[in-house]
C-alpha positions in Angstrom: -15.2 -34.2 6.7 -13.9 -33.5 3.5 -13.0 -30.1 1.9 -15.6 -29.0 -0.3 -14.2 -28.4 -3.8 -15.6 -25.7 -6.6 -15.0 -26.5 -10.3 -14.7 -23.2 -11.4 -13.7 -20.1 -9.4 -16.5 -17.4 -9.3 -16.3 -14.0 -11.3 -14.8 -11.5 -9.2 -15.0 -7.4 -9.2 -12.2 -5.8 -8.1 -12.0 -2.2 -7.0 -8.7 -0.6 -6.6 -8.2 2.6 -4.1 -5.4 5.2 -5.8 -2.9 4.0 -3.3 -2.2 1.0 -4.9 -2.2 2.5 -8.4 0.1 5.3 -7.3 3.8 5.4 -8.2 6.2 8.4 -7.7 7.3 8.3 -11.4 5.1 9.6 -13.4 6.3 8.4 -16.5 4.5 5.3 -16.0 0.7 5.7 -15.7 0.2 2.8 -12.9 2.8 1.6 -10.1 5.1 -1.1 -11.9 4.2 -3.8 -9.5 0.7 -3.0 -10.1 1.2 -3.8 -14.2 2.8 -6.5 -13.4 0.2 -8.4 -11.0 -2.5 -7.3 -13.7 -0.8 -8.6 -16.1 0.0 -12.0 -14.6 -3.6 -12.8 -13.6 -6.1 -10.7 -15.6 -6.3 -13.5 -18.4 -6.2 -16.2 -15.9 -8.4 -15.6 -13.2 -12.1 -14.4 -14.1 -11.7 -10.8 -12.5 -13.0 -7.3 -13.9 -11.0 -4.2 -13.1 -12.8 -1.4 -11.7 -11.5 2.1 -10.7 -13.7 4.3 -9.0 -14.5 7.9 -10.3 -12.2 9.6 -7.4 -9.8 7.4 -8.1 -9.2 8.2 -11.8 -9.7 11.9 -10.7 -6.9 11.3 -8.4 -4.4 9.9 -10.8 -5.3 12.5 -13.2 -4.6 15.2 -11.0 -1.2 13.9 -9.8 -0.2 13.2 -13.0 -1.1 16.7 -14.5 0.7 18.5 -11.7 3.7 16.7 -12.5 3.7 17.3 -15.9 3.0 21.1 -15.2 5.5 21.7 -12.8 8.2 20.2 -15.3 7.1 22.8 -18.1 7.1 25.6 -15.6 10.5 24.7 -14.9 11.3 24.2 -18.9 9.8 27.8 -19.1 11.8 29.3 -16.4 15.1 27.5 -18.2 14.1 28.9 -21.4 13.7 32.5 -20.5 17.2 32.0 -18.5 18.8 31.0 -21.7 17.1 34.2 -24.1 18.3 35.8 -21.3 22.0 35.1 -21.6 21.8 34.6 -25.2 19.8 38.0 -25.7 17.4 36.0 -28.2 13.9 35.4 -27.7 13.4 31.8 -27.6 10.2 30.1 -27.4 8.0 26.5 -27.7 4.7 25.1 -28.7 3.9 23.2 -25.7 0.9 25.0 -23.8 -0.7 24.0 -20.6 -3.8 22.9 -22.0 -2.1 20.9 -24.6 -0.6 18.7 -21.6 -3.8 18.6 -19.6 -5.4 17.0 -22.6 -2.5 14.5 -23.3 -2.0 13.7 -19.7 -5.8 12.7 -19.6 -5.7 10.9 -23.2 -2.6 8.5 -22.0 -4.7 7.7 -18.5 -7.4 7.0 -20.5 -6.0 5.0 -22.8 -4.5 2.7 -20.0 -7.7 2.1 -19.0 -9.3 0.9 -22.3 -6.3 -1.3 -23.0 -6.9 -2.8 -19.2 -10.5 -3.4 -19.8 -11.0 -1.4 -16.8 -14.7 0.2 -16.2 -14.6 3.5 -14.4 -17.5 4.0 -11.7 -18.9 7.6 -11.0 -19.5 8.7 -7.6 -23.6 8.2 -7.1 -24.1 11.5 -6.0 -27.9 11.4 -6.4 -28.0 8.3 -3.9 -25.6 9.8 -1.5 -27.0 10.1 2.0 -25.2 13.6 2.2 -26.4 14.3 5.7 -24.5 11.2 7.1 -21.8 12.2 5.2 -21.6 15.8 6.4 -22.4 14.4 10.1 -19.3 12.2 9.6 -16.8 15.2 8.5 -18.1 17.3 11.4 -17.3 14.5 13.9 -14.6 13.0 12.1 -15.6 9.5 11.6 -13.4 7.1 9.5 -12.6 7.5 6.8 -12.3 11.1 8.2 -9.3 10.8 10.5 -9.6 11.9 13.9 -6.3 13.7 13.7 -7.5 17.4 12.6 -4.1 18.2 11.5 -4.5 15.6 8.8 -5.9 16.6 5.6 -9.5 16.7 5.8 -10.1 16.7 2.0 -8.4 13.3 1.5 -11.3 12.1 3.9 -13.8 13.5 1.6 -12.5 11.7 -1.3 -12.0 8.4 0.9 -15.7 8.8 1.8 -16.6 9.5 -1.9 -14.3 6.5 -2.8 -16.6 4.4 -0.2 -20.2 5.6 -1.3 -18.8 4.4 -5.1 -17.8 0.8 -3.3 -20.9 0.4 -1.9 -23.0 1.1 -4.9 -20.9 -1.5 -6.7 -21.8 -4.1 -4.1 -25.3 -3.3 -4.3 -25.2 -3.7 -7.9 -23.2 -7.1 -8.0 -25.0 -10.0 -9.1 -25.1 -13.0 -6.2 -23.0 -14.6 -8.1 -20.1 -11.8 -8.0 -17.1 -11.7 -5.5 -16.4 -8.1 -4.5 -12.7 -7.5 -4.1 -11.7 -4.3 -2.2 -8.1 -3.5 -2.5 -6.3 -0.6 -0.3 -3.4 -0.1 1.6 -4.9 2.7 3.4 -6.3 1.3 7.0 -8.7 4.1 7.8 -10.6 3.4 4.9 -10.4 -0.2 4.7 -11.8 -0.3 8.1 -14.6 2.1 7.5 -15.5 -0.3 4.2 -15.1 -3.6 6.2 -17.4 -1.8 8.9 -20.1 -1.0 6.5 -20.1 -4.1 3.9 -18.3 -6.4 6.0 -21.5 -8.0 6.3 -22.1 -8.7 2.8 -21.3 -12.4 2.0 -19.6 -11.4 -1.5 -17.5 -8.9 0.2 -13.5 -9.2 1.1 -11.4 -6.4 1.7 -7.3 -7.1 1.1 -4.5 -4.6 2.4 -1.9 -5.2 -0.7 -1.7 -6.7 -4.2 0.2 -9.6 -2.5 -3.0 -10.2 -0.3 -5.3 -10.4 -3.1 -2.6 -13.0 -5.0 -3.0 -15.2 -2.0 -7.0 -15.3 -2.1 -5.9 -15.7 -6.3 -3.9 -18.5 -5.4 -5.8 -20.6 -3.2 -9.2 -19.9 -5.1 -6.9 -21.4 -8.1 -6.8 -24.9 -5.7 -10.8 -25.2 -6.8 -11.6 -24.6 -2.7 -14.7 -23.3 -2.1 -14.9 -19.4 -1.0 -16.2 -20.6 2.5 -13.3 -22.4 2.7 -10.5 -19.9 1.5 -11.8 -17.0 3.4 -12.0 -19.2 6.6 -8.4 -20.1 6.3 -7.0 -16.5 5.5 -8.6 -15.4 8.4 -7.4 -18.2 10.6 -3.6 -17.7 9.2 -3.5 -14.0 10.3 -4.5 -15.3 13.7 -1.9 -18.3 13.6 0.9 -16.2 12.9 0.0 -13.1 15.3 -3.4 -12.5 17.3 -3.0 -9.2 18.4 -6.0 -9.0 20.6 -5.4 -12.4 22.3 -1.4 -12.0 21.9 -1.0 -15.4 20.9 0.6 -16.9 17.8 3.5 -18.1 16.3 5.4 -14.5 16.1 5.3 -14.8 19.7 5.6 -18.2 20.3 8.3 -18.8 18.0 10.2 -15.8 19.2 10.2 -14.4 15.9 11.1 -10.7 16.8 14.0 -12.0 18.7 15.1 -14.0 16.1 15.0 -11.2 13.3 16.8 -9.1 15.4 19.6 -11.5 16.0 20.0 -13.1 12.4 19.8 -9.2 11.0 21.7 -7.3 13.8 23.9 -5.6 11.6 21.1 -4.7 9.2 18.9 -2.9 12.4 22.5 -0.9 12.8 22.9 2.9 11.6 26.1 3.7 9.3 29.4 4.6 11.2 32.4 6.3 10.6 35.1 4.1 10.1 37.5 5.6 7.3 40.1 7.9 8.5 38.8 10.8 6.4 35.6 10.4 7.7 36.4 10.7 11.5 38.8 13.5 10.8 36.6 15.4 8.7 33.5 14.3 10.1 32.0 13.4 6.5 29.1 11.8 8.1 27.3 12.4 11.3 27.1 9.7 14.3 23.8 8.4 14.6 22.0 7.3 17.9 18.7 5.4 18.1 15.7 6.9 19.5 13.4 5.0 21.9 10.9 4.4 19.1 10.9 1.1 17.6 7.8 -0.5 15.8 7.3 -3.3 14.1 4.3 -4.0 11.5 3.2 -7.5 10.7 1.0 -8.0 7.6 -1.5 -10.3 6.1 -0.1 -13.6 5.4 0.2 -14.3 1.9 -0.3 -17.7 0.6 2.6 -19.4 -0.9 2.1 -22.9 -2.0 0.3 -26.0 -1.1 2.9 -29.0 0.1 1.1 -32.5 -0.2 -2.1 -32.7 0.6 -3.1 -30.6 3.6 0.6 -28.6 4.5 0.3 -24.8 3.5 3.5 -22.4 3.2 2.7 -19.0 4.2 5.1 -15.9 4.1 4.2 -13.3 6.7 5.7 -9.8 6.0 7.4 -8.2 9.4 8.6 -4.6 9.1 11.3 -3.1 11.5 10.8 0.9 11.5 13.6 2.5 14.3 13.8 6.4 14.2 17.8 7.5 14.3 18.9 10.9 15.1 22.2 12.5 14.6 24.1 13.3 18.1 26.8 15.0 16.5 26.1 15.7 12.9 28.3 15.9 10.0 30.2 19.0 9.3 28.2 21.9 8.0 25.1 20.0 7.8 22.3 20.9 10.5 21.1 17.8 13.0 18.4 15.8 11.5 16.5 12.8 12.2 16.6 9.4 9.7 14.6 6.2 9.9 15.4 2.7 9.6 13.1 0.1 7.6 13.7 -3.4 7.8 11.4 -6.0 5.5 11.9 -9.5 6.1 9.6 -12.4 5.0 8.7 -14.8 7.5 8.1 -18.0 5.8 6.0 -20.8 8.1 4.1 -23.5 7.6 0.8 -25.4 8.8 -1.4 -28.4 8.3 -4.9 -27.0 7.5 -7.5 -29.8 8.3 -10.8 -30.2 6.1 -12.9 -27.7 8.2 -9.8 -24.8 7.9 -8.2 -25.4 11.6 -4.5 -25.1 11.8 -2.0 -27.9 13.2 1.6 -27.9 13.3 2.1 -24.4 12.7 6.2 -23.9 12.4 8.8 -21.4 11.5 10.4 -22.7 8.3 13.0 -19.4 7.9 13.2 -15.8 7.8 14.6 -13.8 4.7 15.5 -10.4 4.2 12.9 -8.1 1.9 15.0 -4.9 1.7 16.5 -1.9 4.2 16.5 1.7 3.8 18.5 4.1 6.2 17.1 7.6 4.8 14.7 10.2 5.5 11.4 8.9 5.2 9.2 9.5 2.2 5.8 11.2 2.6 4.3 7.4 1.8 6.2 6.3 4.7 5.4 9.2 6.9 2.3 8.2 6.5 2.0 4.4 6.4 4.3 4.0 9.6 2.7 7.1 11.3 5.9 8.8 11.9 4.0 12.4 12.1 3.9 11.7 15.9 7.7 11.6 15.9 8.3 15.0 14.5 8.4 13.9 10.7 5.5 16.1 8.8 6.7 16.5 5.2 8.9 14.7 3.1 11.9 16.6 2.2 12.8 14.9 -1.2 9.0 14.0 -2.1 6.5 15.7 -4.1 3.7 13.6 -5.4 2.0 11.6 -2.7 -0.4 8.9 -3.0 -4.3 9.4 -2.0 
């Protein structure tokens, strides 16, 4: 049986959640990684950018809030200068002007990206169901009472908009929903997963895999099959099988990157005498997170090269805090890319799955950001709001 070949990839409607576009530095409109992705593929792959109205609203609110905080800080500093000099200083920047110009900049970016903003379909939403879901905290409302209920409502409106986009799409259109919020993505998959032209993605890299495979002129069915099977071949969480376990990937990561997994320690005489840095001790809280495998390249006729991101998260506490510093917790986050290969037959079955290499992607040891607290579910370990974070993704 031979693989079916598609001559041209079908048109794709790509819907993005706020967390894919969000970026801490509000001097740029969207995440530079997203911008680089869109610049790379938007002209070479048939896809259109769709932004739910709530996503546009969240971006606008975050960027406006950041600009207004900066303006208020400037006002306070200017008042201080006036108090010191005895002269009255003023500027011409008003909150109204800031709001208008932030919105103008965001809309200019949307226009330059040929993005379509789809309003929330308020007239067709089953509000009785939405209210019932919010009461019983069904996804995308979080089951945890202390979580932000407003975010659950916003996510529900994004889901309703996505549902409307799917209903109005033509039979030839493929719908790709990109969202790294698992609760929202799972809720979307539960409602829309039975549609033949719908597929969700947890990251830009996940969507990039789809694009690269589709560019191999393979059929949609074959592409979807091998993407799902690649995930299970690397690690099937339910069956506890896959290369991750059989290849002893986690022990190999710990051995290869033992130094990276250790916290900083005092080495200089000054640090030892004056206790200028704390002594870190690992808490019994270590997690390993595995993302969907990303297609890298086709080697020969049927050998597919994949990359699976594995993230190790370890909580540490300062057993002996540094001088004049309170005890606190830090989180060590090590990201590695596990490169592996597999022969894929014409019926999408995998054979000869083998580990190729493990490469370090990044390492941080710090107080976690709000984004990291949510992504790695660190609230359960005593982390609440990040100390050095203001703006957080939707």
